[in-house]
N, C-alpha and C positions, 0 to 999 in steps of 0.2 A: 503494500500500498504506499502510494507517495505521501510526501509530507502535506501537501494541499488536501489530499483524502483524509488524512488522520484530522487536519484541522477542521476540516468540514465535519467530520464524524463528532468530535469534541464540541463544537459549536453547537450542533444538533442535541446532543446530550445536554448541555448547558441549558438550551431552550427547555427541553422536553422534562427535565428532572428537576421541576421545582415543586416543593411542597406547598399545599394551601395553608398548612398549619401543622405545628410540632409542639406540643406541650409535655409536661413532667410525666404523664401517663404513657405518651408515646415513647419518651425518652426510656422509662422502665421497661415497655415490652421489647424494643429494639435491644437495649443493653443486656436485659436479662436473656433474650434469644442467643445473643452472641456470646455471653459468659457461659450460658448451658452448653453450648456447641464447644466451645473452648474446653470447658470441663470435661466432657465426654471423651474429647480428643488429646486430653492431657497436654493441652498447650499452655506453656508458661507465659502469659499475657496479662496486660491490663487492659481493661475497657473503659472508655472514658468518653461520656458525651457531655458537651457543655455550650453555652451559648454566652454572649456577653453579660448577661444576667447573673450566670454562675454555673456551677456543677449540676447537671440533672442527674447523672448516673456514673458510678464509679466502682470498679471492682478489680482488685489486685489479685489473681489467681496463683495456685500453688505454684512455685518455681520462678514466678516474676520477680524481678528484683527492682531495687529502689532505682535504678537506671530506666526502667520501664515507666516509671511515673515521671521522670525527668524527661524523656524523650515526648512525652504527651504534652 
C-alpha cells in the first residue's frame, strides 16, 4: 500500500471512528473487558483510560511494573 493510500485510510478512520459519547460506565466496560482478556492470557500490562477530567479506569495486572504506569 502506498503512503497516499495509507494516509487516505487513516483519514477515513479518523472521520468514521468518532464516539458520540463516552462516560465512566463506558470506561468501566471497556477497561474491564481489556483487563479481563489480559488476565486470561496472563499479559503483564496496565490498562488506563483517562480524559482531561481525570482517570476513568486503571488496572495494573500481575507482572506489570512501575514502568508500565510511567509509560501510560
